[in-house]
N, CA, C and O atoms as a printed pandas DataFrame, in Angstrom:
     atom_number atom_name residue_name chain_id  residue_number  x_coord  y_coord  z_coord
0              1         N          MET        A               1   20.343  153.579   96.001
1              2        CA          MET        A               1   21.273  153.375   96.734
2              3         C          MET        A               1   22.195  152.322   97.177
3              4         O          MET        A               1   23.366  152.537   97.488
4              5         N          PHE        A               2   21.486  150.912   97.196
5              6        CA          PHE        A               2   21.874  149.660   97.488
6              7         C          PHE        A               2   21.467  148.779   96.407
7              8         O          PHE        A               2   21.596  147.566   96.572
8              9         N          LEU        A               3   21.082  149.148   95.529
9             10        CA          LEU        A               3   20.529  148.589   93.851
10            11         C          LEU        A               3   21.512  147.818   92.797
11            12         O          LEU        A               3   21.332  146.943   91.951
12            13         N          SER        A               4   22.833  148.697   93.339
13            14        CA          SER        A               4   23.872  147.715   93.098
14            15         C          SER        A               4   24.157  146.014   93.164
15            16         O          SER        A               4   24.706  145.242   92.377
16            17         N          ASP        A               5   23.481  145.823   94.549
17            18        CA          ASP        A               5   23.770  144.739   95.308
18            19         C          ASP        A               5   23.032  143.610   94.565
19            20         O          ASP        A               5   23.349  142.437   94.765
20            21         N          LEU        A               6   21.713  144.067   93.414
21            22        CA          LEU        A               6   20.905  143.327   93.096
22            23         C          LEU        A               6   21.314  143.101   91.658
23            24         O          LEU        A               6   21.551  143.991   90.842
24            25         N          ASN        A               7   21.379  141.501   91.406
25            26        CA          ASN        A               7   21.857  140.918   90.061
26            27         C          ASN        A               7   20.865  141.835   88.752
27            28         O          ASN        A               7   19.972  142.637   89.027
28            29         N          ALA        A               8   21.249  141.508   87.519
29            30        CA          ALA        A               8   20.527  142.365   86.377
30            31         C          ALA        A               8   19.231  142.127   86.466
31            32         O          ALA        A               8   18.416  143.038   86.321
32            33         N          ASN        A               9   18.722  140.336   86.822
33            34        CA          ASN        A               9   17.635  140.097   86.129
34            35         C          ASN        A               9   16.597  140.937   87.659
35            36         O          ASN        A               9   15.548  141.470   87.298
36            37         N          GLU        A              10   16.898  141.002   89.081
37            38        CA          GLU        A              10   16.515  141.594   90.141
38            39         C          GLU        A              10   16.620  143.133   90.062
39            40         O          GLU        A              10   15.952  143.870   90.787
40            41         N          GLN        A              11   17.302  143.473   89.344
41            42        CA          GLN        A              11   17.316  144.950   89.243
42            43         C          GLN        A              11   15.776  145.057   88.347
43            44         O          GLN        A              11   14.837  145.697   88.820
44            45         N          GLU        A              12   15.693  144.464   87.236
45            46        CA          GLU        A              12   14.352  144.688   86.037
46            47         C          GLU        A              12   12.994  144.673   86.836
47            48         O          GLU        A              12   12.062  145.477   86.844
48            49         N          LEU        A              13   13.253  143.163   87.688
49            50        CA          LEU        A              13   12.030  142.814   88.522
50            51         C          LEU        A              13   11.928  144.266   89.480
51            52         O          LEU        A              13   10.778  144.702   89.519
52            53         N          PHE        A              14   12.889  145.032   90.211
53            54        CA          PHE        A              14   12.755  145.909   91.102
54            55         C          PHE        A              14   11.982  146.906   90.289
55            56         O          PHE        A              14   10.829  147.211   90.593
56            57         N          LEU        A              15   12.757  147.535   89.018
57            58        CA          LEU        A              15   12.217  148.532   88.535
58            59         C          LEU        A              15   10.447  148.500   87.851
59            60         O          LEU        A              15    9.724  149.457   87.575
60            61         N          ASP        A              16   10.255  147.454   87.773
61            62        CA          ASP        A              16    8.556  146.905   87.509
62            63         C          ASP        A              16    8.420  147.097   88.728
63            64         O          ASP        A              16    7.785  148.145   88.848
64            65         N          LEU        A              17    8.695  146.609   89.859
65            66        CA          LEU        A              17    8.013  146.523   90.992
66            67         C          LEU        A              17    7.825  148.014   91.500
67            68         O          LEU        A              17    6.735  148.213   92.036
68            69         N          ALA        A              18    8.636  149.033   91.434
69            70        CA          ALA        A              18    8.719  149.838   91.770
70            71         C          ALA        A              18    7.562  151.622   90.985
71            72         O          ALA        A              18    6.958  152.660   91.254
72            73         N          TYR        A              19    8.080  150.582   89.839
73            74        CA          TYR        A              19    6.863  151.906   89.270
74            75         C          TYR        A              19    5.685  151.139   89.422
75            76         O          TYR        A              19    4.819  151.968   89.142
76            77         N          TYR        A              20    5.230  150.313   89.629
77            78        CA          TYR        A              20    3.764  149.827   89.824
78            79         C          TYR        A              20    3.608  150.480   91.669
79            80         O          TYR        A              20    2.734  151.270   92.025
80            81         N          VAL        A              21    4.284  150.113   92.243
81            82        CA          VAL        A              21    4.171  151.253   93.719
82            83         C          VAL        A              21    3.750  152.909   93.231
83            84         O          VAL        A              21    2.702  153.503   93.484
84            85         N          MET        A              22    4.504  153.224   92.740
85            86        CA          MET        A              22    4.359  154.590   91.989
86            87         C          MET        A              22    2.790  154.970   91.892
87            88         O          MET        A              22    2.167  155.980   92.217
88            89         N          GLY        A              23    2.495  154.010   91.437
89            90        CA          GLY        A              23    1.033  154.333   91.007
90            91         C          GLY        A              23   -0.776  153.936   91.766
91            92         O          GLY        A              23   -1.956  153.919   91.416
92            93         N          LEU        A              24    0.131  153.662   93.034
93            94        CA          LEU        A              24   -0.927  152.787   94.410
94            95         C          LEU        A              24   -1.332  154.127   94.580
95            96         O          LEU        A              24   -2.540  153.976   94.767
96            97         N          ASN        A              25   -1.103  155.404   94.641
97            98        CA          ASN        A              25   -1.742  156.464   94.845
98            99         C          ASN        A              25   -2.515  157.009   93.780
99           100         O          ASN        A              25   -3.152  158.060   93.854
100          101         N          GLN        A              26   -2.444  156.300   92.840
101          102        CA          GLN        A              26   -3.436  156.954   91.936
102          103         C          GLN        A              26   -2.935  157.894   90.606
103          104         O          GLN        A              26   -3.494  158.100   89.529
104          105         N          GLU        A              27   -1.543  158.405   91.190
105          106        CA          GLU        A              27   -0.805  159.091   90.167
106          107         C          GLU        A              27    0.592  158.737   90.281
107          108         O          GLU        A              27    1.079  158.179   91.264
108          109         N          HIS        A              28    1.436  159.198   88.879
109          110        CA          HIS        A              28    2.818  159.094   89.215
110          111         C          HIS        A              28    3.291  160.462   89.628
111          112         O          HIS        A              28    3.080  161.179   88.650
112          113         N          LYS        A              29    3.885  161.258   90.701
113          114        CA          LYS        A              29    3.772  162.643   91.005
114          115         C          LYS        A              29    5.618  162.803   90.581
115          116         O          LYS        A              29    6.596  162.057   90.621
116          117         N          ASN        A              30    5.340  164.201   90.191
117          118        CA          ASN        A              30    6.907  164.299   90.005
118          119         C          ASN        A              30    8.254  163.904   91.300
119          120         O          ASN        A              30    9.448  163.648   91.141
120          121         N          ALA        A              31    7.753  163.962   92.043
121          122        CA          ALA        A              31    9.306  163.494   93.140
122          123         C          ALA        A              31    9.076  161.845   92.936
123          124         O          ALA        A              31   10.046  161.152   93.240
124          125         N          GLU        A              32    7.710  161.059   92.379
125          126        CA          GLU        A              32    8.224  159.574   92.831
126          127         C          GLU        A              32    9.002  159.400   91.182
127          128         O          GLU        A              32    9.870  158.530   91.099
128          129         N          ILE        A              33    8.660  160.262   89.861
129          130        CA          ILE        A              33    9.298  160.147   88.623
130          131         C          ILE        A              33   10.594  160.455   88.728
131          132         O          ILE        A              33   11.400  159.847   88.023
132          133         N          ASP        A              34   11.090  161.604   89.762
133          134        CA          ASP        A              34   12.486  161.800   89.764
134          135         C          ASP        A              34   13.427  160.279   90.407
135          136         O          ASP        A              34   14.421  159.759   89.899
136          137         N          VAL        A              35   12.768  159.915   91.515
137          138        CA          VAL        A              35   13.121  159.225   92.351
138          139         C          VAL        A              35   13.285  157.628   91.313
139          140         O          VAL        A              35   14.297  156.946   91.153
140          141         N          PHE        A              36   12.317  157.480   90.920
141          142        CA          PHE        A              36   12.576  156.222   89.634
142          143         C          PHE        A              36   13.431  156.344   88.661
143          144         O          PHE        A              36   14.109  155.335   88.463
144          145         N          ASP        A              37   13.651  157.343   87.908
145          146        CA          ASP        A              37   14.786  157.828   87.031
146          147         C          ASP        A              37   16.055  157.318   87.456
147          148         O          ASP        A              37   16.831  156.605   86.820
148          149         N          SER        A              38   16.245  158.106   89.453
149          150        CA          SER        A              38   17.361  157.442   89.813
150          151         C          SER        A              38   17.880  156.351   89.716
151          152         O          SER        A              38   18.972  156.094   89.210
152          153         N          TYR        A              39   17.009  155.525   90.271
153          154        CA          TYR        A              39   16.780  154.045   90.127
154          155         C          TYR        A              39   17.186  153.625   88.767
155          156         O          TYR        A              39   18.243  153.003   88.667
156          157         N          THR        A              40   16.500  153.878   87.720
157          158        CA          THR        A              40   17.323  153.576   86.603
158          159         C          THR        A              40   18.985  153.352   86.051
159          160         O          THR        A              40   19.827  152.601   85.559
160          161         N          HIS        A              41   18.576  154.945   86.702
161          162        CA          HIS        A              41   20.335  155.392   86.426
162          163         C          HIS        A              41   21.127  154.412   87.087
163          164         O          HIS        A              41   21.885  153.765   86.364
164          165         N          GLU        A              42   21.108  154.041   88.896
165          166        CA          GLU        A              42   21.577  153.294   89.545
166          167         C          GLU        A              42   21.542  151.837   88.873
167          168         O          GLU        A              42   22.467  151.084   89.179
168          169         N          CYS        A              43   20.896  151.528   88.289
169          170        CA          CYS        A              43   20.725  150.114   87.462
170          171         C          CYS        A              43   21.496  149.977   86.436
171          172         O          CYS        A              43   21.738  148.829   86.063
172          173         N          HIS        A              44   21.998  150.960   85.819
173          174        CA          HIS        A              44   22.616  150.972   84.764
174          175         C          HIS        A              44   21.658  150.705   83.059
175          176         O          HIS        A              44   21.913  150.309   81.922
176          177         N          LYS        A              45   20.401  151.259   83.906
177          178        CA          LYS        A              45   19.384  151.105   82.853
178          179         C          LYS        A              45   18.604  152.226   82.264
179          180         O          LYS        A              45   17.522  151.919   81.765
180          181         N          PRO        A              46   18.938  153.371   82.239
181          182        CA          PRO        A              46   18.415  154.693   81.751
182          183         C          PRO        A              46   17.270  154.382   80.870
183          184         O          PRO        A              46   17.353  153.467   80.051
184          185         N          GLY        A              47   16.247  155.073   80.994
185          186        CA          GLY        A              47   15.102  155.116   79.951
186          187         C          GLY        A              47   14.333  153.403   80.073
187          188         O          GLY        A              47   13.687  152.767   79.241
188          189         N          TYR        A              48   14.696  153.114   81.292
189          190        CA          TYR        A              48   13.691  151.744   81.386
190          191         C          TYR        A              48   12.460  151.518   81.203
191          192         O          TYR        A              48   11.872  152.214   82.030
192          193         N          GLU        A              49   11.539  150.801   80.441
193          194        CA          GLU        A              49   10.426  150.613   80.163
194          195         C          GLU        A              49    9.783  149.704   81.071
195          196         O          GLU        A              49    9.990  148.534   80.748
196          197         N          PRO        A              50    8.998  149.859   82.209
197          198        CA          PRO        A              50    8.341  148.584   82.836
198          199         C          PRO        A              50    7.361  147.878   81.901
199          200         O          PRO        A              50    6.399  148.421   81.357
200          201         N          SER        A              51    7.692  146.712   81.794
201          202        CA          SER        A              51    6.737  145.830   81.074
202          203         C          SER        A              51    6.000  145.052   81.924
203          204         O          SER        A              51    5.530  144.069   81.351
204          205         N          ARG        A              52    5.783  145.122   82.856
205          206        CA          ARG        A              52    5.245  143.731   83.570
206          207         C          ARG        A              52    4.294  144.376   85.202
207          208         O          ARG        A              52    4.333  144.163   86.414
208          209         N          GLN        A              53    3.703  145.032   84.455
209          210        CA          GLN        A              53    2.649  146.154   85.098
210          211         C          GLN        A              53    1.452  145.089   85.615
211          212         O          GLN        A              53    1.166  144.928   86.802
212          213         N          SER        A              54    0.734  144.315   84.357
213          214        CA          SER        A              54    0.110  143.396   84.579
214          215         C          SER        A              54    0.265  142.042   85.407
215          216         O          SER        A              54   -0.505  141.246   85.945
216          217         N          GLN        A              55    1.722  142.184   85.234
217          218        CA          GLN        A              55    2.057  140.625   85.767
218          219         C          GLN        A              55    2.899  140.764   87.332
219          220         O          GLN        A              55    3.934  140.236   87.740
220          221         N          ILE        A              56    1.809  141.843   88.045
221          222        CA          ILE        A              56    2.849  142.269   89.526
222          223         C          ILE        A              56    3.242  140.877   90.261
223          224         O          ILE        A              56    4.358  140.503   90.624
224          225         N          ASP        A              57    2.102  140.281   90.359
225          226        CA          ASP        A              57    2.219  138.953   91.227
226          227         C          ASP        A              57    3.284  138.152   91.026
227          228         O          ASP        A              57    3.912  137.659   91.963
228          229         N          PHE        A              58    3.621  137.928   89.575
229          230        CA          PHE        A              58    4.865  136.862   89.035
230          231         C          PHE        A              58    6.030  138.069   89.524
231          232         O          PHE        A              58    7.120  137.639   89.901
232          233         N          VAL        A              59    5.841  139.326   89.520
233          234        CA          VAL        A              59    7.196  140.098   89.726
234          235         C          VAL        A              59    7.689  139.918   91.404
235          236         O          VAL        A              59    8.867  139.707   91.695
236          237         N          ILE        A              60    6.416  140.056   92.603
237          238        CA          ILE        A              60    6.534  140.014   93.320
238          239         C          ILE        A              60    7.032  138.325   93.649
239          240         O          ILE        A              60    8.090  138.044   94.212
240          241         N          LYS        A              61    6.169  137.461   93.233
241          242        CA          LYS        A              61    6.954  135.976   93.602
242          243         C          LYS        A              61    8.456  135.908   93.080
243          244         O          LYS        A              61    9.365  135.437   93.763
244          245         N          GLU        A              62    8.589  136.316   92.069
245          246        CA          GLU        A              62   10.169  136.022   91.395
246          247         C          GLU        A              62   11.389  136.640   92.653
247          248         O          GLU        A              62   12.306  135.944   93.088
248          249         N          LEU        A              63   11.109  138.115   93.077
249          250        CA          LEU        A              63   11.491  138.563   94.035
250          251         C          LEU        A              63   11.428  137.797   95.050
251          252         O          LEU        A              63   12.541  137.352   95.329
252          253         N          SER        A              64   10.391  137.354   95.909
253          254        CA          SER        A              64   10.440  136.476   97.024
254          255         C          SER        A              64   11.078  135.343   97.269
255          256         O          SER        A              64   10.972  134.710   98.320
256          257         N          LYS        A              65   12.113  134.878   95.838
257          258        CA          LYS        A              65   12.988  134.092   96.035
258          259         C          LYS        A              65   14.271  134.376   96.208
259          260         O          LYS        A              65   15.043  133.433   96.380
260          261         N          THR        A              66   14.795  135.794   96.198
261          262        CA          THR        A              66   16.096  136.349   96.760
262          263         C          THR        A              66   16.150  135.849   98.043
263          264         O          THR        A              66   15.357  135.285   98.796
264          265         N          LYS        A              67   17.611  136.303   98.102
265          266        CA          LYS        A              67   18.037  136.237   99.861
266          267         C          LYS        A              67   17.536  137.344  100.557
267          268         O          LYS        A              67   17.102  138.432  100.177
268          269         N          LEU        A              68   17.705  136.779  101.778
269          270        CA          LEU        A              68   16.691  138.034  102.380
270          271         C          LEU        A              68   17.421  139.401  102.382
271          272         O          LEU        A              68   16.732  140.374  102.691
272          273         N          SER        A              69   18.616  139.585  102.103
273          274        CA          SER        A              69   19.525  141.175  102.609
274          275         C          SER        A              69   19.056  141.825  100.943
275          276         O          SER        A              69   19.084  143.038  100.740
276          277         N          ASN        A              70   18.742  141.073  100.117
277          278        CA          ASN        A              70   18.179  141.673   98.509
278          279         C          ASN        A              70   16.814  142.161   98.824
279          280         O          ASN        A              70   16.513  143.256   98.349
280          281         N          LYS        A              71   15.842  141.465   99.622
281          282        CA          LYS        A              71   14.448  141.782  100.157
282          283         C          LYS        A              71   14.795  143.141  101.108
283          284         O          LYS        A              71   14.272  144.232  100.883
284          285         N          ARG        A              72   15.597  142.944  102.021
285          286        CA          ARG        A              72   16.277  144.291  102.586
286          287         C          ARG        A              72   16.143  145.439  101.899
287          288         O          ARG        A              72   15.559  146.473  102.223
288          289         N          ILE        A              73   16.788  145.141  100.832
289          290        CA          ILE        A              73   17.371  146.483   99.988
290          291         C          ILE        A              73   15.859  146.589   99.072
291          292         O          ILE        A              73   15.337  147.704   99.066
292          293         N          ILE        A              74   15.279  145.673   98.445
293          294        CA          ILE        A              74   14.092  146.224   97.948
294          295         C          ILE        A              74   12.892  146.718   98.490
295          296         O          ILE        A              74   12.007  147.122   97.735
296          297         N          MET        A              75   12.753  146.734   99.766
297          298        CA          MET        A              75   12.040  147.023  100.788
298          299         C          MET        A              75   12.578  148.736  101.262
299          300         O          MET        A              75   11.878  149.746  101.184
300          301         N          ILE        A              76   13.710  148.669  101.647
301          302        CA          ILE        A              76   14.439  150.454  101.863
302          303         C          ILE        A              76   14.231  151.079  100.463
303          304         O          ILE        A              76   13.914  152.260  100.611
304          305         N          GLU        A              77   14.299  150.684   98.998
305          306        CA          GLU        A              77   13.983  151.375   98.232
306          307         C          GLU        A              77   13.035  151.618   97.769
307          308         O          GLU        A              77   13.053  152.669   97.129
308          309         N          LEU        A              78   11.610  150.796   97.802
309          310        CA          LEU        A              78   10.515  150.912   97.412
310          311         C          LEU        A              78    9.730  151.911   98.753
311          312         O          LEU        A              78    8.699  152.581   98.683
312          313         N          PHE        A              79   10.552  151.722   99.796
313          314        CA          PHE        A              79   10.310  153.227  100.410
314          315         C          PHE        A              79   10.447  154.418   99.947
315          316         O          PHE        A              79    9.791  155.459   99.917
316          317         N          GLY        A              80   11.784  153.910   99.471
317          318        CA          GLY        A              80   11.911  155.633   99.578
318          319         C          GLY        A              80   11.395  156.289   98.066
319          320         O          GLY        A              80   11.714  157.435   97.748
320          321         N          ILE        A              81   10.547  155.400   97.173
321          322        CA          ILE        A              81    9.981  155.736   96.166
322          323         C          ILE        A              81    8.725  156.139   96.749
323          324         O          ILE        A              81    8.215  157.154   96.276
324          325         N          MET        A              82    8.046  155.460   97.811
325          326        CA          MET        A              82    6.596  155.918   98.373
326          327         C          MET        A              82    6.896  156.954   99.428
327          328         O          MET        A              82    5.880  157.370   99.985
328          329         N          LEU        A              83    7.633  157.292   99.698
329          330        CA          LEU        A              83    8.015  158.151  100.908
330          331         C          LEU        A              83    8.119  159.583  100.284
331          332         O          LEU        A              83    7.665  160.509  100.956
332          333         N          SER        A              84    8.743  159.888   98.912
333          334        CA          SER        A              84    9.055  160.902   97.930
334          335         C          SER        A              84    8.358  161.903   97.969
335          336         O          SER        A              84    8.814  163.046   98.013
336          337         N          ASP        A              85    7.065  161.586   97.958
337          338        CA          ASP        A              85    5.941  162.697   97.814
338          339         C          ASP        A              85    5.412  163.031   99.374
339          340         O          ASP        A              85    4.365  163.630   99.620
340          341         N          ASP        A              86    6.283  162.558  100.296
341          342        CA          ASP        A              86    5.794  162.997  101.636
342          343         C          ASP        A              86    4.452  162.435  102.427
343          344         O          ASP        A              86    4.034  162.896  103.489
344          345         N          GLU        A              87    3.825  161.261  101.626
345          346        CA          GLU        A              87    2.511  160.995  101.679
346          347         C          GLU        A              87    2.842  159.385  101.829
347          348         O          GLU        A              87    3.781  158.808  101.280
348          349         N          PHE        A              88    1.885  158.812  102.671
349          350        CA          PHE        A              88    2.097  157.136  102.249
350          351         C          PHE        A              88    0.399  156.835  102.622
351          352         O          PHE        A              88   -0.185  157.076  103.679
352          353         N          CYS        A              89   -0.026  156.356  101.631
353          354        CA          CYS        A              89   -1.565  156.430  101.744
354          355         C          CYS        A              89   -1.783  155.074  102.397
355          356         O          CYS        A              89   -0.926  154.325  102.867
356          357         N          ALA        A              90   -3.176  154.896  102.331
357          358        CA          ALA        A              90   -3.701  153.221  102.859
358          359         C          ALA        A              90   -3.498  152.320  101.415
359          360         O          ALA        A              90   -3.808  151.175  101.742
360          361         N          ASN        A              91   -3.233  152.319  100.402
361          362        CA          ASN        A              91   -3.276  151.776   99.277
362          363         C          ASN        A              91   -1.285  151.256   99.502
363          364         O          ASN        A              91   -0.746  150.153   99.416
364          365         N          GLU        A              92   -0.976  152.005   99.663
365          366        CA          GLU        A              92    0.931  152.003   99.836
366          367         C          GLU        A              92    0.566  151.138  101.353
367          368         O          GLU        A              92    0.787  149.931  101.248
368          369         N          ALA        A              93    0.273  151.387  102.125
369          370        CA          ALA        A              93    0.414  150.396  103.354
370          371         C          ALA        A              93   -0.358  149.120  103.741
371          372         O          ALA        A              93   -0.366  148.536  104.825
372          373         N          ASN        A              94   -1.138  148.766  102.360
373          374        CA          ASN        A              94   -1.520  147.641  102.258
374          375         C          ASN        A              94   -0.653  146.501  101.421
375          376         O          ASN        A              94   -0.509  145.290  101.592
376          377         N          PHE        A              95   -0.068  147.570  100.299
377          378        CA          PHE        A              95    0.625  147.090   99.770
378          379         C          PHE        A              95    1.951  146.217  100.308
379          380         O          PHE        A              95    2.197  145.051   99.997
380          381         N          VAL        A              96    2.872  147.214  101.341
381          382        CA          VAL        A              96    3.815  146.592  102.159
382          383         C          VAL        A              96    3.155  145.788  103.028
383          384         O          VAL        A              96    4.006  145.236  103.725
384          385         N          ASP        A              97    2.111  145.460  103.322
385          386        CA          ASP        A              97    1.892  144.527  104.348
386          387         C          ASP        A              97    1.572  143.205  103.175
387          388         O          ASP        A              97    2.091  142.167  103.587
388          389         N          LYS        A              98    1.116  143.088  102.332
389          390        CA          LYS        A              98    1.586  142.032  101.394
390          391         C          LYS        A              98    2.577  141.948  101.125
391          392         O          LYS        A              98    3.070  140.829  101.270
392          393         N          LEU        A              99    3.347  142.917  100.650
393          394        CA          LEU        A              99    5.024  142.272  100.199
394          395         C          LEU        A              99    5.592  142.023  101.492
395          396         O          LEU        A              99    6.325  141.047  101.334
396          397         N          THR        A             100    5.627  142.303  102.389
397          398        CA          THR        A             100    6.300  141.520  103.752
398          399         C          THR        A             100    5.888  140.131  103.854
399          400         O          THR        A             100    6.764  139.285  104.029
400          401         N          GLU        A             101    4.556  139.752  103.760
401          402        CA          GLU        A             101    3.916  138.548  104.110
402          403         C          GLU        A             101    4.815  137.918  102.937
403          404         O          GLU        A             101    5.759  137.223  103.312
404          405         N          LYS        A             102    4.588  138.118  101.299
405          406        CA          LYS        A             102    5.226  137.559  100.469
406          407         C          LYS        A             102    6.877  137.013  100.908
407          408         O          LYS        A             102    7.386  135.894  100.977
408          409         N          PHE        A             103    7.409  138.455  101.162
409          410        CA          PHE        A             103    8.896  138.009  101.221
410          411         C          PHE        A             103    9.407  137.495  102.534
411          412         O          PHE        A             103   10.613  137.440  102.772
412          413         N          GLU        A             104    8.509  137.130  103.361
413          414        CA          GLU        A             104    8.415  136.379  104.734
414          415         C          GLU        A             104    9.328  137.090  105.821
415          416         O          GLU        A             104   10.169  136.624  106.589
416          417         N          MET        A             105    8.883  138.343  105.622
417          418        CA          MET        A             105    9.963  139.516  106.502
418          419         C          MET        A             105    9.126  139.851  108.116
419          420         O          MET        A             105    7.928  139.944  108.381
420          421         N          LYS        A             106    9.899  139.925  108.659
421          422        CA          LYS        A             106    9.206  140.327  109.982
422          423         C          LYS        A             106    8.591  141.391  110.253
423          424         O          LYS        A             106    9.326  142.370  110.390
424          425         N          ALA        A             107    7.379  141.577  110.396
425          426        CA          ALA        A             107    6.883  143.497  110.777
426          427         C          ALA        A             107    7.259  144.886  111.205
427          428         O          ALA        A             107    7.046  146.086  111.030
428          429         N          TYR        A             108    8.341  143.488  112.250
429          430        CA          TYR        A             108    8.992  144.990  112.916
430          431         C          TYR        A             108   10.394  145.347  112.386
431          432         O          TYR        A             108   10.968  146.357  112.791
432          433         N          MET        A             109   10.887  144.603  111.574
433          434        CA          MET        A             109   11.849  144.588  110.816
434          435         C          MET        A             109   11.217  145.780  109.378
435          436         O          MET        A             109   11.957  146.624  108.872
436          437         N          VAL        A             110    9.938  145.593  109.010
437          438        CA          VAL        A             110    9.863  146.476  107.730
438          439         C          VAL        A             110    9.678  147.519  108.341
439          440         O          VAL        A             110   10.383  148.420  107.886
440          441         N          LYS        A             111    8.705  147.991  109.626
441          442        CA          LYS        A             111    8.867  149.111  110.408
442          443         C          LYS        A             111   10.169  149.931  110.699
443          444         O          LYS        A             111   10.211  151.150  110.861
444          445         N          ARG        A             112   11.207  149.075  110.737
445          446        CA          ARG        A             112   12.428  149.745  111.335
446          447         C          ARG        A             112   12.792  150.254  109.998
447          448         O          ARG        A             112   13.163  151.428  110.014
448          449         N          ILE        A             113   12.780  149.611  108.715
449          450        CA          ILE        A             113   13.189  149.854  107.613
450          451         C          ILE        A             113   12.830  151.369  107.115
451          452         O          ILE        A             113   13.592  152.227  106.669
452          453         N          LYS        A             114   10.983  151.430  107.407
453          454        CA          LYS        A             114   10.334  152.515  107.065
454          455         C          LYS        A             114   10.996  153.784  107.766
455          456         O          LYS        A             114   11.145  154.853  107.175
456          457         N          ARG        A             115   11.349  153.576  108.987
457          458        CA          ARG        A             115   11.479  154.446  110.231
458          459         C          ARG        A             115   12.889  154.965  109.705
459          460         O          ARG        A             115   13.260  156.103  109.993
460          461         N          TRP        A             116   13.778  153.993  108.821
461          462        CA          TRP        A             116   15.307  154.321  109.043
462          463         C          TRP        A             116   15.131  155.778  107.638
463          464         O          TRP        A             116   15.533  156.941  107.596
464          465         N          VAL        A             117   14.225  154.788  106.554
465          466        CA          VAL        A             117   13.989  155.928  105.362
466          467         C          VAL        A             117   13.501  157.157  105.796
467          468         O          VAL        A             117   13.969  158.125  105.196
468          469         N          GLU        A             118   12.600  157.411  106.769
469          470        CA          GLU        A             118   11.794  158.835  106.856
470          471         C          GLU        A             118   12.832  159.344  107.236
471          472         O          GLU        A             118   13.128  160.288  106.503
472          473         N          GLY        A             119   13.916  159.094  108.455
473          474        CA          GLY        A             119   14.740  159.508  109.132
474          475         C          GLY        A             119   16.162  159.994  107.568
475          476         O          GLY        A             119   16.524  161.084  107.125
476          477         N          PHE        A             120   16.473  158.845  107.282
477          478        CA          PHE        A             120   17.280  159.645  105.629
478          479         C          PHE        A             120   16.634  160.555  105.105
479          480         O          PHE        A             120   17.145  161.665  104.953
480          481         N          ASN        A             121   15.639  160.338  104.799
481          482        CA          ASN        A             121   14.832  161.921  103.861
482          483         C          ASN        A             121   14.790  163.056  104.714
483          484         O          ASN        A             121   14.772  164.200  104.258
484          485         N          ASP        A             122   14.774  162.804  105.911
485          486        CA          ASP        A             122   14.703  164.127  106.934
486          487         C          ASP        A             122   16.411  164.954  106.775
487          488         O          ASP        A             122   16.663  166.099  106.401
488          489         N          MET        A             123   17.120  164.126  107.109
489          490        CA          MET        A             123   18.446  164.406  107.201
490          491         C          MET        A             123   18.703  165.357  105.544
491          492         O          MET        A             123   19.207  166.452  105.292
492          493         N          VAL        A             124   18.062  164.268  104.684
493          494        CA          VAL        A             124   18.597  165.125  103.275
494          495         C          VAL        A             124   17.901  166.492  102.861
495          496         O          VAL        A             124   18.249  167.342  102.042
496          497         N          GLN        A             125   16.763  166.414  103.733
497          498        CA          GLN        A             125   16.263  167.894  103.410
498          499         C          GLN        A             125   16.637  168.729  104.631
499          500         O          GLN        A             125   16.277  169.897  104.483
500          501         N          GLU        A             126   17.170  168.522  105.644
501          502        CA          GLU        A             126   17.824  169.310  106.657
502          503         C          GLU        A             126   19.349  169.649  105.798
503          504         O          GLU        A             126   20.014  170.650  106.066
504          505         N          GLY        A             127   19.682  168.828  104.935
505          506        CA          GLY        A             127   21.369  169.066  104.382
506          507         C          GLY        A             127   20.512  170.248  103.379
507          508         O          GLY        A             127   21.005  171.350  103.620
508          509         N          TYR        A             128   19.547  170.342  102.481
509          510        CA          TYR        A             128   19.479  171.202  101.851
510          511         C          TYR        A             128   18.718  172.545  101.856
511          512         O          TYR        A             128   18.486  173.405  101.006
512          513         N          GLU        A             129   18.368  172.341  103.418
513          514        CA          GLU        A             129   18.261  173.929  103.896
514          515         C          GLU        A             129   19.845  174.214  104.125
515          516         O          GLU        A             129   20.500  174.980  103.418
516          517         N          LEU        A             130   20.243  173.637  104.985
517          518        CA          LEU        A             130   21.782  174.146  105.150
518          519         C          LEU        A             130   22.777  174.762  104.760
519          520         O          LEU        A             130   23.610  175.503  105.282
520          521         N          ILE        A             131   22.423  174.027  102.947
521          522        CA          ILE        A             131   23.194  174.692  102.404
522          523         C          ILE        A             131   22.694  176.207  101.442
523          524         O          ILE        A             131   23.366  177.025  100.814
524          525         N          SER        A             132   21.109  176.070  101.715
525          526        CA          SER        A             132   20.564  177.178  100.719
526          527         C          SER        A             132   20.323  178.441  102.225
527          528         O          SER        A             132   19.756  179.522  102.069
528          529         N          ARG        A             133   20.724  178.105  103.175
529          530        CA          ARG        A             133   20.717  179.256  104.409
530          531         C          ARG        A             133   21.644  180.019  104.075
531          532         O          ARG        A             133   22.742  179.618  103.690
532          533         N          LYS        A             134   21.313  181.207  104.182
533          534        CA          LYS        A             134   22.494  182.808  104.202
534          535         C          LYS        A             134   22.383  183.318  105.478
535          536         O          LYS        A             134   23.011  184.328  105.797
């Protein structure tokens, strides 16, 4: 939704990070794969193959250098993929805490972002229900 505001390098780093986040719950679920695919299209990189999974600390370090508004975009979009399966596991929560610290973001802002994404997801689901209602 907001990934077009990132530059090309940040988009690739984000895609590597998003793919990494998908595996935090020990599997890549279909809902997560669908969101990841939508991210690759939004970044104009369909078929993007993440290549820095073993260098995730480097990816985080590079993304931590971006401006605050871009860090917020990254958090919004990461929550989008983490919450797409309607689960938020301990590994994901711990990773968000780590990222919050590395990005030097306020915890209350990250909680606010998470609530916004949850609300957005609820609104989208409600829209689908309204459309399919007879």
